[in-house]
N, C-alpha and C positions, 0 to 999 in steps of 0.2 A: 549396391551390393558391396559393404564395406572388407573389404578383401588385404589381408596381411602387406600388399608387396604397392598399394594405389594406398596407402595412407600418405604416401609424400606428395598427393596433389592437397593434403588441406593443411601441407607450409607453403608460405607469400615464397611469391618468385622461384618453387621448390622446384629443377630440375628431371632431366626423366630418369629413370635407377639404374642406369646402368650409368649413369656420372655420376652418380651419387657413390662413388665406391670405385676415384678414379686418386692414383697412391698420393700418402700425405705421408715427405719426408721417403723414409727409406723403403714405405710397404711399398710392396711392388704387387704386376697381376698376380702372381703366385696367391697370391687372398683374395682373391678375387671370387664373394659368392661365388655357386651355382646357380644355373638355376631351374623357377620352383614350377612350381603346376600351380595355374589360380585356387582360395580356400585349403592354403593346405593345414593353417586352422581347423576351420570343421574336421579334416579327414583325419586330422591325429586326433582331432575330438572322441573321430567314435572308431579310432584305435585299436588306443589306449594300451598304446602299445611298453615291451619292459620293466613291468611291472617291478620287476626285483629290483628295476636299478639301484645301485650304488647313490649313495648322497656324496659326491664329486668333495673335494675341502683343495686350499691350496696345500703344496705339497712342500712347504719349508725346511725337508728334513737334509736338502742338498745342491750343492754353490753351481750355481750357471756353467761355472767347467767341469762339470761331475757329467750335469747333463747332456751340455755337448759334446759329451766323448759316447755317454749313451748313446745319441744322435747321429754321431759317424761312424760307430759300430754297427748303426741298427736305422736307418734313410725314412727306409719309413713303415716306422714304428712308426705310426697316430698316436700315442699315448708316450710318447719317449718327447712327443714334437710340444702336447701338448703341457708336460710337465718341465717345460722347456721353457718353453714361452713363458706361464708362471712367473718360474721363476727370473725368467727378464724383467715383467711387469712388476714383480716386489721393488726387485731392487730400482725400480724406476725409469727403464730402458724402451721406454711404447715403439721404441719405431721396431727393434727387432721387433721382441715381444710379438707386436705386428703380424708378422711377419710368421714365425711359426705359429700361434694362433691361429693365422688365417689358413697354414697348410694344415693345420690338426684339422677344421673345422672344416674343409674342405675333401678330402678325403674319410671325416673319421667313420658312418659306420662299413666306408667299404672296407678302411682297416679293421674293425671290427669296437672302437668306441660304442660303448651306451647313448642311449638316447641324454642321459640324462648328462654322461660326457659329453657329450657333443651341443647339449644348453651350455653348460658353462663352458666348452671353445670359446661360441657363439658369445658371448654375454662377455667374457672378458678378453677378448678380442674388440668386438667396440666399446670396453671401456677404455684400452686403450684405445684408439681412431679415440673416447674421448678427450682424453689425455694430452691430446696432439690436437685439437683443436677445439678448446674447452669452450669454446664460447658460438658451435652452431653444431647442431645434429643429424644434419645430415648427413653426413660420410660416416656413421655409428648405428642412424636408424636399419640397414639393411642386417645387418648382423641382430638386435635386441630384434627385430619381425621371423629374425629365424630361432633364434632363447626362445621366445614362445610356440614357437612353434616344435624342438623339440621335447621341453619342458615337460609337456599336455600328452606328451605320449609316456608318460611315466608316473604318473599318477595313481597311487593305490585305491585313493581315496579320497572328492575332493567335494566338498560342502560348496552345498548349491549355490549363492552365493558366488560361490567364486568362477563351477559353470554360466550362472548367467553374467555377470563380468565380459566373462569374453564374449557368451554369445552374444554381446547386444557392442561387441567393441567390434566385434567382425560384422554387426550391422552397421556401424558406425554412430554408433549414441553414445559417444564419447560419453556425455556430462554423465547418462545413465549406470554407462558402463562406470565410471570411477568412482561413483554412493555403491556401489556393488563389491566395484573392486577395494572400497575403502573396508566395508562391511569387515568381508573376509576378514583381513587383515585385523580389525577387531578381537576375533576370535579367540586367535591365540591354541597354544596343541591341545587344553582343556575342550575349545572347543572340536576341537578335528580337526586344526588347521597343521598339519604335519609334513614330510617325505620333503624334494620340494618346489611343493606348493604355495611356502610363503616365498619363495626367491617366484614365482612363475605370475606373481602376484603384484609380489611390484612393478614388476619386468611389464607388463600388462598398462596396468598404472600410468606408466611411464611412458609406452604411448600414448594411451589415451590423453594423458599431460601434452606431447608434443602434436597430437592432431591437434585438442582443445585450445591448446595457449601456444606457437608456435611462436611470439614473440617472448615466452619468459619460458627460456631453454631447459633456466635453471632445476628449477622444479620437476621437471623428465628426470635433472640431469642423476638427481641426488635418490632417485627411488628405481634408474639403471641400478648404481654404482651398490647402492641397500641390495636386490639382488643379487649381485655377485662376491659381495661377502656373505650372505646367508649360505651360498651353493661351497665356498668355502672352507668358511667354515663348520657343518654339520654332517662332517662329515672323509670318508676319500675315496680317491681316484682308487679304479680298481691295478690291481698289480702287473704294472706293462710284461 
């Protein structure tokens, strides 16, 4: 049975997951992803929680210095860490961005982030790690798996093809999952694809591609980046 954490078994020469989150540059243990229970995606799909969560977006309304001051004033505020991490990413400071995004993701729900915001934090973290190691997906994949987990909790209305694609991915039927996810993305808003679902579909497609085509990371990388772009484009973070 396919579960999100064991997607790495499909990668050639994959190491244990605990090794895949090793520090890169200034990325340290502060950003290490928390351990999760098996079959998280299936559980998340059953719960379908946080239906009123807003779509997060790239907060380009402040400078890095301003967000650093906010974080200094309220160091435990996950939303401020998330905004600062996104600002650092936007400025190309990927090592520092990974630190803040990892911290925000790690404390996310306990610190009051919505499921959509947690999904954004993990997706941004994955993209920051991809920017550091563009030729390899291994370090970033755990973050994108967590993105799937949280975005699957925010669905107000999920097209049948999206639910099918996620279920097939859960069963490790990656080729069939990709077909269903591509069908989903072809729907567009007029076909019922809206909210966080487009980003979820792109992220799931990236995970399927990473498993199906481990020797061609670029195709999966483009799907992950598109997922991040959509999360940043289509809404706003809740007020800190």
